[in-house]
VEXSE-498432 format. One record per residue: residue number from 0; residue in three letters; x, y negated, z of N, C-alpha, C in turn. Coordinates in Angstrom, 3 decimals, decimal comma. Atoms other than C-alpha are relative to their C-alpha. Layout:
N
SITE    n  res       nxx       nyy       nzz      caxx      cayy      cazz       cxx       cyy       czz
SITE  NUM  ALA         X         Y         Z         X         Y         Z         X         Y         Z
...
***
This chain:
209
SITE    n  res       nxx       nyy       nzz      caxx      cayy      cazz       cxx       cyy       czz
SITE    0  MET    -1,192     0,223    -0,823    86,042  -132,015    65,209     0,102     0,386     1,173
SITE    1  LYS    -0,231    -0,738    -1,145    87,518  -130,446    68,141     0,008    -1,068     1,039
SITE    2  THR     0,152     1,034    -1,213    86,980  -132,085    71,791     1,544    -0,366     0,181
SITE    3  ASP    -1,363     0,574    -0,406    90,892  -132,164    72,202     0,316    -1,179    -1,110
SITE    4  ASP    -0,155     0,987     1,164    91,017  -134,033    68,709    -0,642    -1,483     0,392
SITE    5  LEU     0,839     1,218    -0,472    88,325  -136,471    69,918     0,663    -0,613     0,935
SITE    6  LEU    -0,557     0,565    -1,193    89,945  -137,057    73,239     1,431    -0,736    -0,244
SITE    7  ASN    -1,261     0,616     0,465    93,352  -137,781    71,615    -0,199    -1,252    -0,721
SITE    8  MET     0,459     1,202     0,932    91,594  -140,137    69,178    -0,348    -1,176     0,865
SITE    9  LEU     0,573     1,362    -1,039    89,977  -142,231    72,051     0,994    -0,515     0,760
SITE   10  GLY    -1,134     0,313    -0,845    93,048  -142,034    74,142     1,103    -0,786    -0,715
SITE   11  ASN    -1,003     0,880     0,875    95,147  -143,654    71,349    -0,689    -1,275    -0,649
SITE   12  ASP     0,840     1,131     0,440    92,379  -146,097    70,318     0,386    -1,467     0,816
SITE   13  ARG    -0,254     1,379    -0,773    93,764  -149,555    71,299    -1,292    -0,958     0,186
SITE   14  VAL     1,353     0,859    -0,123    90,568  -151,319    70,667    -1,024     0,374     1,353
SITE   15  ALA     0,885    -0,651    -1,055    88,608  -148,867    73,006     0,774    -0,378     1,417
SITE   16  GLU    -0,762    -0,109    -1,359    91,469  -149,192    75,592    -0,216    -1,568     0,507
SITE   17  SER     0,093     1,283    -0,474    91,173  -153,085    75,853    -1,459    -0,580     0,303
SITE   18  LEU     1,409     0,455    -0,298    87,452  -153,306    75,683    -0,621     0,035     1,247
SITE   19  PRO     0,486    -0,035    -1,480    86,599  -152,098    79,156     0,494    -1,256     0,827
SITE   20  GLY    -0,562     1,175    -0,876    89,050  -154,767    80,533    -0,523    -1,342    -0,376
SITE   21  ALA     0,715     1,236     0,479    87,445  -157,592    78,353    -1,280     0,038     0,712
SITE   22  VAL     1,142     0,134    -0,589    84,160  -156,681    79,594     0,024    -0,372     1,486
SITE   23  LEU    -0,033     0,152    -1,381    85,166  -156,509    83,186     0,419    -1,391     0,435
SITE   24  TRP    -0,180     1,413    -0,237    86,606  -160,151    83,173    -1,050    -0,861    -0,297
SITE   25  ARG     1,209     1,013     0,354    83,424  -161,419    81,363    -0,857     0,198     1,111
SITE   26  TRP     1,029    -0,100    -0,958    81,404  -160,098    84,373     0,515    -0,066     1,336
SITE   27  LEU    -0,534    -0,166    -1,386    83,790  -160,011    87,277     0,099    -1,379     0,732
SITE   28  VAL    -0,212     1,413    -0,588    84,500  -163,720    87,649    -1,387    -0,586     0,269
SITE   29  PRO     1,329     0,362    -0,592    80,740  -164,625    87,520    -0,456     0,778     1,418
SITE   30  ALA     0,426    -0,723    -1,237    80,079  -161,712    90,041     0,610    -0,473     1,329
SITE   31  ALA    -0,802     0,417    -1,208    82,779  -163,043    92,390    -0,580    -1,310     0,422
SITE   32  LEU     0,691     1,306    -0,201    81,431  -166,504    92,099    -1,425     0,075     0,766
SITE   33  PHE     1,367    -0,213    -0,667    78,014  -165,271    92,952    -0,119     0,416     1,232
SITE   34  SER    -0,220    -0,586    -1,178    79,113  -163,282    95,748     0,590    -1,111     1,132
SITE   35  PHE    -0,579     1,139    -1,072    81,094  -166,375    97,387    -1,157    -0,781     0,187
SITE   36  ALA     1,136     1,138    -0,212    77,880  -168,656    96,859    -0,831     0,658     0,885
SITE   37  ALA     0,952    -0,722    -1,113    75,794  -166,077    98,619     0,629    -0,161     1,186
SITE   38  MET    -0,538     0,066    -1,351    78,310  -165,828   101,498    -0,106    -1,528     0,485
SITE   39  ALA    -0,187     1,344    -0,468    78,709  -169,688   101,647    -1,300    -0,457     0,504
SITE   40  LEU     1,442     0,411    -0,336    74,946  -170,268   101,412    -0,559     0,591     1,094
SITE   41  GLY     0,724    -0,795    -1,039    73,732  -167,446   103,525     0,723     0,160     1,320
SITE   42  LEU    -0,669    -0,171    -1,242    76,406  -167,038   106,109     0,944    -1,096     0,417
SITE   43  GLY    -0,560     1,192    -0,282    78,584  -170,023   105,864     1,697     0,360    -0,132
SITE   44  VAL    -1,635    -0,040     0,054    82,450  -170,608   105,278     0,557    -0,525     1,505
SITE   45  ARG    -0,598     0,279    -1,347    84,576  -170,659   108,320     0,906    -1,321    -0,018
SITE   46  PHE    -1,057     1,049     0,125    86,080  -174,113   108,269     0,352    -0,469     1,338
SITE   47  PRO    -0,999     0,143     1,345    88,672  -175,228   108,523     0,838     1,240    -0,103
SITE   48  LEU    -0,633    -1,208     0,183    90,215  -172,264   107,022     1,451    -0,066     0,524
SITE   49  SER    -1,338     0,254    -0,514    93,726  -173,554   107,779     0,484     0,294     1,303
SITE   50  GLN    -0,128    -0,238    -1,606    93,203  -173,237   111,396    -0,593     1,487     0,379
SITE   51  ASN     0,773    -1,275    -0,230    90,761  -170,162   111,395     0,283     1,169    -0,644
SITE   52  LEU    -0,381    -1,295     0,722    92,141  -167,867   108,877     1,379     0,083    -0,494
SITE   53  PHE    -1,397    -0,211     0,721    95,439  -168,761   107,262     0,945    -0,232     1,267
SITE   54  GLN    -1,217    -0,006    -0,942    97,544  -168,080   110,317     0,361     1,431    -0,017
SITE   55  PRO    -0,500    -1,244     0,182    99,958  -165,152   110,506    -0,722     1,014     0,589
SITE   56  GLU     0,566    -1,217    -0,821    98,088  -163,047   113,059    -1,391     0,203    -0,605
SITE   57  ILE     1,353    -0,050     0,617    94,692  -163,598   111,196    -0,129     0,441    -1,284
SITE   58  LEU     0,018    -0,199     1,420    95,726  -163,722   107,615    -0,304     1,376    -0,558
SITE   59  PRO     0,093    -1,475     0,612    95,891  -159,962   107,026    -1,435     0,524    -0,241
SITE   60  LYS     1,455    -0,775     0,156    92,021  -159,382   107,377    -0,316    -0,683    -1,202
SITE   61  PHE     0,355     0,364     1,331    91,876  -161,613   104,200     0,822     0,702    -1,172
SITE   62  VAL    -0,915    -0,323     0,737    95,089  -160,426   102,572    -0,248     1,548    -0,440
SITE   63  LEU    -0,102    -1,505     0,243    94,724  -156,629   102,993    -1,070     0,473    -0,931
SITE   64  PRO     1,017    -0,350     0,919    91,327  -156,192   101,407     0,086    -0,564    -1,324
SITE   65  LEU    -0,240     0,588     1,181    92,237  -158,604    98,646     0,991     0,804    -0,833
SITE   66  MET    -0,951    -0,874     0,657    95,396  -156,383    97,852    -0,706     1,185    -0,290
SITE   67  LEU     0,836    -1,246     0,461    93,228  -153,279    97,736    -0,899    -0,273    -1,104
SITE   68  GLY     0,809     0,012     1,300    90,891  -154,823    95,238     0,918    -0,273    -1,080
SITE   69  LEU    -0,994     0,404     0,956    93,760  -156,165    93,227     0,893     1,271    -0,393
SITE   70  LEU    -0,348    -1,216     0,390    95,345  -152,771    93,249    -0,764     1,138    -0,618
SITE   71  ALA     0,936    -1,045     0,612    92,397  -150,654    92,628    -0,685    -0,350    -1,257
SITE   72  ALA     0,587     0,527     1,124    90,930  -152,821    89,803     0,776     0,756    -1,167
SITE   73  PRO    -0,521    -0,755     1,233    93,338  -151,621    87,150     0,081     1,410    -0,061
SITE   74  LEU     0,096    -1,466    -0,046    93,275  -148,205    88,303    -1,318     0,576    -0,534
SITE   75  ALA     1,561    -0,341     0,392    89,492  -148,071    87,957    -0,096    -0,110    -1,597
SITE   76  LEU     0,226     0,318     1,401    89,766  -149,569    84,324     0,830     1,352    -0,783
SITE   77  ARG    -0,663    -1,191     0,743    92,358  -146,405    83,486    -0,747     1,226    -0,025
SITE   78  PHE     0,990    -1,303     0,088    89,495  -143,968    84,147    -0,912    -0,350    -1,406
SITE   79  ALA     0,868     0,061     1,064    87,845  -145,544    81,186     0,842     0,575    -1,557
SITE   80  ARG    -0,822    -0,831     1,107    90,555  -143,720    78,932     0,036     1,423     0,259
SITE   81  PRO     0,233    -1,394    -0,514    89,996  -140,101    78,828     1,070     0,790     0,257
SITE   82  LEU    -1,096    -0,671     0,003    93,450  -139,069    78,547     0,974    -0,752     1,072
SITE   83  ALA    -0,701     0,768    -1,116    94,714  -141,540    81,329     0,144     0,980     1,284
SITE   84  ARG    -0,357    -0,693    -1,397    96,153  -139,999    84,666     0,235    -1,143     1,146
SITE   85  PRO    -0,455     1,212    -1,036    95,885  -142,979    87,116     0,563     0,543     1,268
SITE   86  ARG    -0,812    -0,285    -1,134    98,390  -142,777    89,902    -0,586    -0,783     1,158
SITE   87  LEU     0,521     0,705    -1,363    96,581  -143,497    93,258     0,750     0,045     1,268
SITE   88  ALA    -0,926    -0,062    -1,309    99,415  -143,136    95,495     0,175    -1,396     0,644
SITE   89  TRP    -0,273     1,330    -0,648   100,050  -146,936    95,863    -1,421    -0,262     0,920
SITE   90  LEU     1,293     0,279    -0,814    96,209  -147,200    97,258     0,375     0,370     1,378
SITE   91  TRP    -0,037    -0,336    -1,391    97,466  -145,544   100,224     0,804    -0,953     0,884
SITE   92  VAL    -0,838     0,895    -0,691    99,815  -148,483   101,149    -0,934    -0,904     0,896
SITE   93  ILE     0,868     0,705    -0,845    96,754  -150,351   102,344    -0,520     0,460     1,303
SITE   94  PRO     0,262    -0,487    -1,267    95,440  -147,949   104,922     1,236     0,163     0,756
SITE   95  MET    -1,178    -0,188    -0,818    99,013  -147,284   106,139     0,152    -1,370     0,655
SITE   96  LEU    -0,165     1,248    -0,899    99,223  -151,135   106,848    -1,037    -0,194     0,826
SITE   97  GLY     1,258     0,058    -0,912    95,796  -151,028   108,194     0,481     0,837     1,319
SITE   98  MET    -0,241    -0,784    -1,173    96,917  -148,340   110,659     0,960    -0,707     0,907
SITE   99  ALA    -1,112     0,789    -0,655   100,042  -150,273   111,625    -0,550    -1,234     0,669
SITE  100  LEU     0,787     1,361    -0,493    97,973  -153,488   112,088    -0,989     0,294     1,180
SITE  101  LEU     0,818    -0,612    -1,099    95,509  -151,319   114,267     1,014     0,169     1,338
SITE  102  ALA    -0,900    -0,535    -1,088    98,525  -150,100   116,473     0,443    -1,313     0,616
SITE  103  PHE    -0,573     1,490    -0,377    99,807  -153,774   116,750    -1,002    -0,635     0,891
SITE  104  GLY     1,086     0,658    -0,817    96,443  -154,970   117,811    -0,210     0,749     1,388
SITE  105  TYR     0,234    -0,543    -0,995    96,067  -152,175   120,187     0,961    -0,186     1,230
SITE  106  LEU    -1,063     0,142    -1,019    99,542  -152,706   121,904    -0,096    -1,403     0,612
SITE  107  THR    -0,008     1,371    -0,376    99,048  -156,560   122,241    -1,285    -0,517     0,366
SITE  108  THR     1,455     0,534    -0,697    95,493  -156,664   123,435    -0,090     0,486     1,483
SITE  109  PRO     0,158    -0,568    -1,414    95,280  -156,378   127,172    -1,093     1,100     0,248
SITE  110  SER     0,828    -1,186     0,079    93,656  -153,099   128,188    -1,291    -0,295     0,379
SITE  111  GLN     1,440     0,463    -0,244    90,462  -154,681   129,614    -0,590    -0,648    -0,995
SITE  112  ALA     0,757     0,680     0,923    89,806  -156,544   126,684    -0,032     1,010    -1,469
SITE  113  ARG    -0,222    -0,839     1,291    90,467  -153,701   123,999    -1,400     0,276    -0,537
SITE  114  MET     1,183    -0,359     0,324    86,819  -152,532   124,138    -0,839    -1,205    -0,685
SITE  115  MET     0,767     1,153     0,351    85,379  -155,922   123,680     0,605    -0,502    -1,322
SITE  116  ALA    -0,759     0,378     1,094    87,951  -156,732   120,699    -0,507     1,057    -1,092
SITE  117  PHE     0,459    -1,103     1,037    86,823  -153,404   118,970    -1,405    -0,144    -0,359
SITE  118  THR     1,470     0,229     0,132    83,160  -153,975   119,309    -0,513    -1,291    -0,467
SITE  119  GLY     0,703     1,382     0,338    82,751  -157,661   118,840    -1,096    -0,348    -0,080
SITE  120  LYS     1,568     0,409    -0,167    79,626  -159,292   118,228    -0,711     0,279    -1,356
SITE  121  THR     0,817     0,195     1,239    78,985  -158,752   114,516     0,189     1,421    -0,762
SITE  122  ILE    -0,210    -1,283     0,797    79,438  -154,759   113,676    -1,086    -0,034    -1,197
SITE  123  LEU     1,265    -0,116     0,894    75,883  -154,821   112,042     0,038    -0,923    -1,181
SITE  124  PRO     0,019     0,822     1,074    76,274  -157,882   109,989     1,326     0,317    -1,015
SITE  125  CYS    -1,099    -0,469     0,725    79,648  -156,724   108,916    -0,306     1,028    -1,049
SITE  126  LEU     0,377    -1,044     0,962    78,514  -153,506   107,592    -1,194    -0,252    -0,946
SITE  127  VAL     0,883     0,327     1,060    75,692  -154,930   105,877     0,475    -1,092    -1,062
SITE  128  SER    -0,568     1,072     1,108    77,381  -157,883   104,366     1,081     0,307    -0,915
SITE  129  ILE    -1,300    -0,315     0,907    80,573  -156,309   102,883    -0,640     0,865    -1,182
SITE  130  PRO     0,775    -0,558     1,256    78,371  -153,808   100,709    -0,784    -0,691    -0,871
SITE  131  ALA     1,044     1,065     0,900    75,875  -156,527    99,686     0,861    -0,935    -0,601
SITE  132  LEU    -0,884     1,051     0,879    78,560  -159,110    98,782     0,867     0,746    -1,098
SITE  133  SER    -0,545    -0,865     0,921    80,435  -156,134    96,861    -0,808     0,513    -1,005
SITE  134  ALA     0,860    -0,712     0,972    77,446  -154,955    95,051     0,170    -0,632    -1,535
SITE  135  PRO    -0,250     0,528     1,456    77,742  -157,614    92,047     1,402     0,451    -0,565
SITE  136  LEU    -1,080    -0,189     0,286    81,330  -156,995    91,942     0,047     1,622    -0,570
SITE  137  LEU    -0,028    -1,551     0,214    80,745  -153,024    91,812    -0,790     0,188    -1,455
SITE  138  ALA     0,794    -0,097     1,462    78,098  -153,705    88,867     0,920    -0,416    -1,058
SITE  139  ALA    -0,843     0,611     1,052    80,752  -155,615    86,961     1,002     1,180    -0,421
SITE  140  PHE    -0,916    -1,012     0,111    83,284  -152,741    87,299    -0,565     1,288    -0,804
SITE  141  LEU     0,779    -1,180     0,719    80,487  -149,958    86,261    -0,153    -0,368    -1,452
SITE  142  MET     0,370     0,403     1,275    79,352  -152,005    83,324     1,537     0,028    -0,884
SITE  143  ALA    -1,256    -0,181     0,756    83,089  -152,112    82,196     0,377     1,454    -0,298
SITE  144  LEU    -0,224    -1,422     0,045    83,671  -148,468    82,670    -1,088     0,586    -0,957
SITE  145  ARG     0,976    -0,541     1,055    80,590  -147,679    80,564     0,398    -0,234    -1,347
SITE  146  ARG    -0,544     0,308     1,445    82,390  -149,184    77,612     1,095     0,806    -0,409
SITE  147  GLY    -1,184    -0,997     0,528    85,121  -146,471    77,745    -0,674     1,377    -0,022
SITE  148  ALA     0,454    -1,462     0,160    85,085  -142,765    77,761     0,464     0,678     1,327
SITE  149  VAL    -0,471    -0,440    -1,440    85,262  -141,657    81,510    -0,216     1,515     0,053
SITE  150  LEU     0,088    -1,262    -0,218    85,892  -138,070    82,109    -0,526     0,455     1,461
SITE  151  ALA     0,303    -0,445    -1,263    85,512  -138,062    85,884    -0,723    -1,228     0,677
SITE  152  PRO     0,863     1,252    -0,168    82,571  -140,415    86,554    -0,097    -0,257     1,725
SITE  153  ALA     0,245     0,292    -1,398    82,201  -139,859    90,430     1,392    -0,730     0,379
SITE  154  ARG    -1,162     0,681    -0,482    85,972  -140,542    90,796     0,225    -1,240    -0,578
SITE  155  ALA    -0,044     1,291     0,745    85,879  -143,507    88,437    -0,796    -0,753     0,848
SITE  156  GLY     1,054     0,986    -0,815    82,924  -144,943    90,434     0,633    -0,120     1,535
SITE  157  LEU    -0,599    -0,017    -1,286    84,741  -144,204    93,761     1,131    -1,061    -0,019
SITE  158  ILE    -1,047     0,983    -0,044    87,893  -146,205    92,654    -0,632    -1,569    -0,279
SITE  159  ALA     0,477     1,236     0,339    85,650  -148,904    91,273    -0,644    -0,620     1,246
SITE  160  GLY     0,496     0,275    -1,406    83,903  -148,891    94,757     1,044    -0,775     0,816
SITE  161  LEU    -1,110     0,531    -0,833    87,236  -149,458    96,532     0,324    -1,332    -0,590
SITE  162  ALA    -0,236     1,523     0,568    88,130  -152,470    94,054    -1,098    -0,862     0,457
SITE  163  ALA     1,081     0,765    -0,162    84,765  -153,906    94,498    -0,181    -0,407     1,593
SITE  164  GLY     0,095     0,063    -1,383    84,683  -153,253    98,322     1,250    -0,947     0,480
SITE  165  GLY    -1,002     0,876    -0,392    88,032  -154,839    98,678    -0,130    -1,474    -0,167
SITE  166  LEU     0,422     1,583     0,333    87,211  -158,145    96,825    -0,944    -0,296     0,751
SITE  167  GLY     1,310     0,704    -0,657    83,795  -158,429    98,443     0,549    -0,179     1,615
SITE  168  THR    -0,511     0,304    -1,333    85,598  -157,927   101,882     0,861    -1,282     0,383
SITE  169  ALA    -0,826     1,261     0,091    88,051  -160,567   101,142    -0,830    -1,260    -0,041
SITE  170  ILE     1,152     1,221    -0,026    84,927  -162,982   100,390    -0,497     0,180     1,362
SITE  171  TYR     0,800    -0,270    -1,336    83,305  -161,829   103,745     1,027    -0,598     1,274
SITE  172  ALA    -0,897     0,449    -1,008    86,528  -162,570   105,642     0,187    -1,689     0,129
SITE  173  LEU     0,107     1,360     0,107    86,227  -166,286   104,656    -1,056    -0,648     0,979
SITE  174  HIS     1,137     0,125    -0,980    83,079  -166,141   106,963     0,378     0,420     1,302
SITE  175  CYS    -0,031    -0,706    -1,270    83,940  -163,710   109,609     0,856    -0,757     1,145
SITE  176  THR    -0,584     0,522    -1,128    84,918  -164,941   113,111     0,496     0,981     0,947
SITE  177  GLU    -0,669    -1,033    -0,780    86,216  -161,488   114,422     1,449    -0,066    -0,380
SITE  178  ASP    -1,435     0,390     0,508    89,988  -161,993   114,377     0,939     1,175     0,594
SITE  179  SER    -0,732    -0,997    -0,488    91,135  -158,962   116,246     0,118     1,305    -0,973
SITE  180  PRO    -0,085    -1,160     0,898    92,683  -156,117   114,252    -0,680     1,343     0,224
SITE  181  LEU     0,750    -1,127    -0,495    90,878  -153,820   116,432    -1,436     0,010    -0,395
SITE  182  PHE     1,131     0,262     0,512    87,734  -155,078   114,961    -0,033     0,209    -1,575
SITE  183  TYR     0,212     0,248     1,325    88,314  -155,967   111,349     0,784     1,260    -0,820
SITE  184  VAL    -0,567    -1,126     0,736    90,693  -152,807   110,517    -1,117     1,028    -0,197
SITE  185  VAL     1,131    -1,098    -0,014    87,962  -150,470   111,497    -1,343    -0,340    -0,767
SITE  186  TRP     1,173     0,342     0,750    84,869  -152,265   110,367     0,062    -0,256    -1,319
SITE  187  TYR    -0,204     0,353     1,338    86,037  -153,757   107,381     0,105     1,354    -0,917
SITE  188  GLY    -0,171    -1,294     0,639    87,372  -150,245   106,378    -1,335     0,740    -0,065
SITE  189  ALA     1,192    -0,750     0,171    84,042  -148,910   107,153    -0,961    -0,472    -1,259
SITE  190  GLY     0,635     0,631     1,058    82,356  -151,401   104,861     0,514     0,465    -1,277
SITE  191  ILE    -0,551    -0,180     1,304    84,730  -150,770   102,005    -0,244     1,532    -0,349
SITE  192  LEU     0,137    -1,443     0,084    84,354  -146,939   102,529    -1,568     0,101    -0,248
SITE  193  ILE     1,462    -0,244     0,400    80,439  -147,374   102,218    -0,111    -0,360    -1,319
SITE  194  THR     0,000     0,340     1,293    80,902  -149,365    99,082     0,616     1,053    -0,925
SITE  195  ALA    -0,586    -0,975     0,824    83,228  -146,799    97,610    -0,919     1,323    -0,133
SITE  196  GLY     0,971    -1,197     0,243    80,711  -143,970    98,448    -1,187    -0,308    -0,933
SITE  197  VAL     0,984     0,342     0,996    78,003  -145,760    96,660     0,489    -0,190    -1,242
SITE  198  GLY    -0,380    -0,127     1,270    80,106  -146,366    93,841     0,246     1,274    -0,723
SITE  199  ALA    -0,301    -1,276     0,469    80,994  -142,734    93,434    -1,339     0,665    -0,159
SITE  200  LEU     1,379    -0,770     0,314    77,309  -141,681    93,732    -0,662    -0,803    -1,287
SITE  201  ILE     0,638     0,914     1,177    76,092  -144,495    91,090     0,865     0,583    -1,152
SITE  202  GLY    -0,873    -0,428     1,296    79,224  -143,678    88,914    -0,401     1,474    -0,528
SITE  203  ARG     0,327    -1,614     0,754    78,339  -139,821    88,656    -1,186    -0,052    -0,801
SITE  204  LYS     1,129    -0,012     0,951    75,095  -140,772    87,132     0,132    -0,945    -1,350
SITE  205  VAL     0,123     0,879     1,190    75,631  -143,790    85,055     1,399    -0,122    -1,029
SITE  206  LEU    -1,122     0,057     0,802    79,238  -143,189    83,896     0,115     1,331    -0,859
SITE  207  ARG     0,109    -1,355     0,629    78,334  -139,438    82,639    -0,061    -0,348    -1,488
SITE  208  TRP     0,236     0,192     1,477    78,666  -139,002    78,868    -1,451     0,637    -0,406
***
C-alpha cells in the first residue's frame, strides 16, 4: 500500500477520528480536577470570587486563558488526523485581546505605579505554578494525540501545550491576587508559552510515528 493511500484511509476513518477525542475527555476532566485540587490545597482559592475575580476589570485574567484553552483544544485534536489542516488563525484573537488589555492597563495606571503593577509580587510563583498546573492537562492531550496519526508532532505538541497552558492558567487565576493587566497579560502569557514550548519538545518525541 502506498503512503498516500494509507493517509487517505486514515483521514477517512471515522473511528480513528473520534478515538482521540474520546481519550481526551476520559483523561482531561480528571486532570483538570487534579490541577484544581492541587491549586486549592497547595495555593488556596481566592475567596470570595464574586468580589475578587468576577468583576469586569479583573475577569479577563480568567476568561482570556480559558478562551485560549477552549479554542486550542479542538485544533490540537485535529492534528491526530494526518490529512487535516488545522486553521490556527483564530488563536491570534487571544494575544490581540491581550495586547489591547495591556494597552488599557498602561493607559489607566498612574505612571508612578506602572512598574509596581508590572512586577507585582508573584512573578516566580506565577511562572512555576502555571506550567505545573498545566502539566496534567498537557499529559491528557498528548495521550489523546498518541491514539491518532500525527504528521507534525512538534506542532501538535505546541498547540496541545497552548490548550493545556490556557486551561491551567485559568485554574491558577482562581488563586492569583495580581489584578493588573500589566502583570497578568505578560506573566500569564509567559507561563503559557513555557507550557507550549514543553509541549512541542515532548510532542516531537512521543507523537512521532
